[in-house]
C-alpha positions in Angstrom: 3.8 14.5 -7.6 5.9 11.5 -7.0 3.6 8.5 -6.4 5.0 5.6 -4.4 8.2 7.3 -3.3 9.1 4.7 -0.6 12.3 6.0 1.0 13.5 7.8 -2.2 12.2 11.3 -2.1 12.7 13.5 -5.2 13.8 17.1 -4.5 11.2 19.6 -5.6 8.4 17.0 -5.8 5.5 16.2 -3.6 6.6 12.7 -2.5 3.8 10.4 -1.6 3.5 6.8 -0.4 1.0 4.5 1.2 3.3 3.9 4.3 5.8 6.8 4.4 9.1 6.0 6.1 10.3 9.6 6.0 8.9 12.9 7.1 9.5 14.2 3.6 6.9 11.8 2.2 3.1 12.4 2.5 0.7 9.5 3.1 -1.4 8.7 0.1 -3.6 5.6 -0.5 -3.8 5.4 -4.3 -6.7 3.0 -4.1 -8.9 5.8 -2.9 -9.7 9.2 -4.5 -6.6 11.5 -4.2 -7.1 14.3 -1.7 -6.2 16.9 -4.4 -8.3 19.2 -6.5 -8.6 18.5 -10.2 -5.8 19.9 -12.4 -3.4 20.4 -9.5 -0.1 19.0 -10.9 2.0 19.5 -14.0 3.8 16.2 -13.6 3.3 12.8 -12.0 6.0 10.2 -11.7 5.9 6.7 -10.4 8.7 4.2 -10.3 8.2 0.4 -9.7 4.9 0.9 -7.9 2.0 0.2 -10.3 2.9 -3.5 -10.5 2.2 -3.8 -6.8 -1.5 -3.0 -7.5 -4.2 -5.3 -9.1 -5.0 -4.3 -12.6 -8.3 -2.6 -11.5 -6.5 -0.6 -8.8 -3.9 0.4 -11.3 -6.6 1.7 -13.6 -8.1 3.6 -10.6 -4.8 5.1 -9.8 -4.3 6.2 -13.5 -7.7 7.8 -13.6 -6.9 9.7 -10.4 -3.6 10.8 -11.9 -5.5 12.0 -15.0 -7.9 13.9 -12.9 -5.3 15.8 -10.8 -3.0 16.5 -13.8 -3.4 19.9 -15.5 -4.2 20.0 -19.2 -1.1 19.1 -21.1 0.4 17.7 -17.9 2.6 14.6 -18.2 2.8 11.3 -16.4 5.9 9.0 -16.3 5.5 5.4 -15.2 8.5 3.1 -14.7 7.6 -0.6 -14.2 9.1 -4.1 -14.9 8.4 -5.3 -18.4 6.7 -8.7 -18.5 8.0 -9.4 -22.0 11.6 -9.0 -20.8 11.0 -11.3 -17.9 9.3 -13.9 -20.0 12.1 -13.6 -22.5 14.5 -15.1 -19.9 13.0 -18.4 -21.0 14.5 -18.2 -24.5 16.5 -21.2 -25.4 19.3 -19.0 -26.7 20.0 -16.2 -24.2 21.8 -13.0 -24.8 24.7 -12.1 -22.6 22.5 -9.4 -21.0 19.8 -12.0 -20.1 22.4 -14.4 -18.7 23.9 -11.6 -16.6 20.5 -10.5 -15.3 19.5 -14.1 -14.3 22.8 -14.5 -12.5 22.5 -11.1 -10.8 18.9 -11.9 -9.6 19.9 -15.3 -8.3 23.0 -13.9 -6.5 21.4 -10.7 -5.1 17.7 -11.4 -4.6 17.7 -15.2 -4.2 21.2 -16.1 -2.8 20.1 -18.8 -0.3 18.0 -20.6 -2.8 20.7 -23.1 -4.0 18.9 -23.7 -7.3 20.1 -21.8 -10.4 17.2 -21.5 -12.9 15.4 -18.7 -14.6 12.1 -20.2 -13.4 12.9 -18.8 -9.9 13.6 -15.4 -11.3 10.2 -15.3 -13.0 8.5 -16.4 -9.8 10.4 -13.9 -7.8 9.3 -11.1 -10.2 5.7 -12.2 -10.1 5.3 -13.0 -6.4 7.6 -10.4 -4.8 4.7 -8.2 -3.8 3.7 -7.7 -7.4 0.1 -8.2 -8.3 0.0 -7.4 -12.0 3.1 -7.1 -14.2 2.5 -5.2 -17.5 3.9 -5.6 -20.9 4.1 -2.5 -23.1 0.9 -3.1 -25.0 -1.2 -3.6 -21.8 0.3 -0.6 -20.1 -0.3 1.6 -23.1 -3.9 0.4 -23.5 -4.5 1.0 -19.7 -3.2 4.5 -19.8 -5.0 5.4 -23.0 -8.3 4.0 -21.6 -7.9 6.6 -18.8 -7.8 9.5 -21.3 -4.1 10.0 -21.7 -2.6 10.6 -25.2 0.8 11.1 -26.8 2.1 7.9 -25.3 5.7 7.1 -25.8 8.3 4.8 -24.3 11.6 6.2 -23.1 14.9 4.9 -21.9 15.9 5.1 -18.2 16.5 8.8 -17.2 15.8 10.1 -20.7 12.8 12.3 -21.7 12.1 15.1 -24.1 10.7 16.9 -21.0 13.4 18.5 -18.8 11.4 17.9 -15.6 11.1 14.2 -16.3 14.8 13.5 -17.0 17.0 11.6 -14.6 14.2 10.7 -12.1 14.8 6.9 -11.9 16.3 6.1 -8.5 16.7 2.5 -9.5 18.8 3.0 -12.5 21.4 0.3 -12.0 22.1 -2.1 -14.8 19.5 -4.7 -13.7 16.7 -2.2 -13.5 17.6 -0.7 -16.9 17.3 -4.2 -18.3 13.9 -5.1 -16.8 12.3 -1.7 -16.7 10.1 -0.1 -19.3 9.2 3.6 -19.0 6.1 5.1 -20.4 5.3 8.8 -20.7 1.9 10.2 -21.7 0.1 13.6 -21.6 -3.3 14.8 -20.6 -4.9 16.5 -23.6 -4.7 20.3 -23.6 -8.5 20.4 -23.8 -10.5 17.8 -21.9 -14.1 17.4 -22.9 -16.4 17.0 -19.9 
């Protein structure tokens, strides 16, 4: 299941979104119980969606993902990394940080007229985002829902064939700001 597909459907996946803009996407309100039986899916993928939920709604969504995943099923979450965004305030910036700031100001905030990383941070936090995670908080959240074998991956990479090459926002800026977490549902879940 692809949660939060927007207009980017993945071939061979059940693509879902709160407000589908395509007939290939099924409506799904992730703040309510999913209309699927327990242990329905082998894989769940979500890209740049969980940050648009409050922390509590994010936990609810992760619990529902856990419920509908089969034992040993895998989840893959791609989301902006708060530490990377906050790192833009470093006194000494890497060339990648400078390029990202410039790209955000040019592409996302072109009419602003002000050239400062403060505007990039505010854009990242207030552009429909409700809770932006760092790696530790995302890992803690997913483990609190029962997931195990948590690992962080690079864009489009996975040791699971079905989870490789999924990112539709894999341009240079998204590779810089995005963290990707994969986790499994235990093979045996105690009731």
